[in-house]
C-alpha positions in Angstrom: 5.0 -27.1 -29.5 3.7 -30.6 -30.2 1.8 -31.7 -27.2 1.6 -35.4 -28.1 4.2 -37.6 -29.9 2.6 -40.8 -31.2 4.9 -43.8 -31.6 3.4 -46.6 -33.6 4.3 -49.8 -35.6 3.7 -49.8 -39.4 0.7 -52.1 -38.8 -0.9 -49.6 -36.5 -0.4 -46.5 -38.7 -4.2 -46.2 -39.5 -5.0 -46.2 -35.7 -2.2 -43.7 -35.1 -3.6 -41.4 -37.7 -7.1 -41.8 -36.3 -5.9 -40.9 -32.8 -3.9 -37.9 -34.2 -7.1 -36.7 -36.0 -9.2 -37.0 -32.8 -6.6 -35.2 -30.7 -6.3 -32.4 -33.3 -10.1 -32.1 -33.3 -9.8 -31.4 -29.6 -7.1 -28.7 -30.2 -4.1 -30.9 -29.2 -1.2 -30.8 -31.5 0.4 -34.1 -32.5 3.5 -35.5 -34.2 3.6 -38.7 -36.1 6.9 -40.1 -37.4 6.8 -40.0 -41.2 4.0 -37.4 -41.4 5.8 -34.2 -40.7 9.2 -35.0 -42.2 11.0 -32.5 -44.4 13.5 -33.6 -47.0 16.3 -31.5 -45.6 16.4 -33.0 -42.2 16.9 -36.6 -41.1 13.9 -38.4 -39.7 15.8 -39.4 -36.5 16.8 -35.8 -35.8 13.2 -34.6 -36.3 11.9 -37.4 -34.2 14.2 -36.5 -31.3 13.2 -32.8 -31.6 9.5 -33.6 -31.6 9.8 -36.0 -28.7 11.7 -33.4 -26.7 8.9 -30.9 -27.3 6.0 -33.3 -26.6 4.5 -33.4 -23.2 3.0 -36.8 -23.7 4.5 -39.7 -25.6 1.9 -42.3 -26.7 2.9 -45.8 -27.6 0.4 -47.6 -29.8 1.0 -51.3 -29.4 -0.8 -53.9 -31.4 -1.1 -57.6 -30.7 1.8 -59.9 -31.6 4.0 -57.2 -33.1 7.7 -57.0 -32.2 9.5 -53.7 -32.1 11.5 -52.8 -35.2 14.9 -51.1 -34.9 13.2 -47.8 -35.5 10.5 -48.3 -32.8 13.2 -49.4 -30.4 15.0 -46.1 -31.1 11.7 -44.3 -30.3 11.4 -46.2 -27.1 14.9 -45.4 -26.1 14.5 -41.7 -27.0 11.2 -41.6 -25.0 12.9 -43.1 -21.9 15.8 -40.6 -22.1 13.4 -37.7 -22.4 11.3 -39.2 -19.5 14.4 -39.3 -17.3 15.5 -35.8 -18.2 12.0 -34.2 -17.9 9.9 -35.0 -14.8 6.8 -33.6 -16.5 7.1 -35.9 -19.5 4.3 -38.5 -19.6 4.6 -41.9 -21.2 1.3 -43.6 -22.1 0.9 -47.0 -23.6 -2.3 -47.6 -25.7 -2.8 -51.4 -26.2 -4.8 -52.5 -29.2 -6.8 -55.7 -28.9 -5.0 -58.3 -26.8 -1.6 -56.6 -27.1 0.9 -56.9 -24.2 2.3 -53.9 -22.5 5.9 -53.4 -23.4 8.2 -54.5 -20.5 9.7 -51.1 -20.0 6.2 -49.5 -19.7 4.8 -51.6 -16.9 4.3 -48.7 -14.4 2.4 -46.1 -16.4 -1.3 -47.0 -16.6 -2.2 -48.2 -20.1 -5.4 -47.6 -22.1 -6.9 -50.6 -23.7 -8.8 -50.3 -27.0 -10.4 -52.6 -29.6 -9.2 -50.4 -32.4 -12.6 -49.1 -33.5 -13.1 -45.5 -34.6 -15.1 -44.7 -31.4 -12.1 -45.9 -29.2 -9.9 -43.2 -30.6 -12.3 -40.4 -29.6 -12.3 -41.8 -26.0 -8.5 -42.1 -25.9 -8.1 -38.6 -27.3 -10.3 -37.3 -24.5 -8.3 -39.1 -21.9 -5.0 -37.7 -23.2 -6.5 -34.2 -23.4 -7.6 -34.5 -19.8 -4.1 -35.6 -18.8 -2.6 -32.6 -20.7 -5.0 -30.3 -18.8 -4.9 -31.8 -15.4 -1.6 -33.8 -15.3 -1.2 -37.2 -13.8 -1.4 -37.7 -10.0 1.2 -40.4 -9.6 4.9 -39.5 -9.5 7.6 -41.7 -10.9 9.5 -43.5 -8.2 13.2 -44.3 -8.4 12.4 -48.0 -8.2 10.0 -47.7 -11.2 12.7 -45.8 -13.2 15.3 -48.4 -12.3 13.0 -51.2 -13.3 12.3 -49.5 -16.7 16.1 -49.1 -17.2 16.7 -52.7 -16.4 13.9 -53.8 -18.7 15.2 -51.6 -21.6 18.7 -53.1 -21.2 17.2 -56.6 -21.4 15.2 -55.7 -24.5 18.4 -54.2 -26.1 20.4 -57.4 -25.3 17.7 -59.6 -26.6 17.3 -57.5 -29.8 21.1 -57.7 -30.3 21.1 -61.5 -29.8 18.2 -61.8 -32.3 19.9 -59.7 -34.9 23.1 -61.7 -34.5 21.3 -65.0 -35.0 19.6 -63.7 -38.1 22.9 -62.6 -39.9 23.6 -65.1 -42.6 26.8 -67.0 -42.1 29.3 -67.0 -45.0 30.9 -70.4 -45.4 
């Protein structure tokens, strides 16, 4: 079983790999999209399976990075797993001056500068959560707010995509 699923943007891949290395050094198994993909299975199917098995889903968010279609799929899958599994933990890790994604306002975030030493600290915090759990329960209001924010993000992404489609004259 993968204990931690790490969602990241392409620009934060090195940080995601550093965090995975630190977690694995502590005995925590991890799954990174693109790292454990076999040729036979589709990436999305493997991502969904890995996210289902993970106890913690970490979101690495860098400054001034907008979510790609793929990252939005990871966000949606994580929220669906979160709603279906009350023990699933969503954890944003903000790099530099990154803003916390709108749908992740309630879980406490971890802020880092992105240095190598930061990832050892984050890995220790995640390992502690895996061992001890998190004290706060998810309220219905928090879940409703996350759902509403995800719907808004989806509508904005659709509008953005529609505005970027070249018009044939």
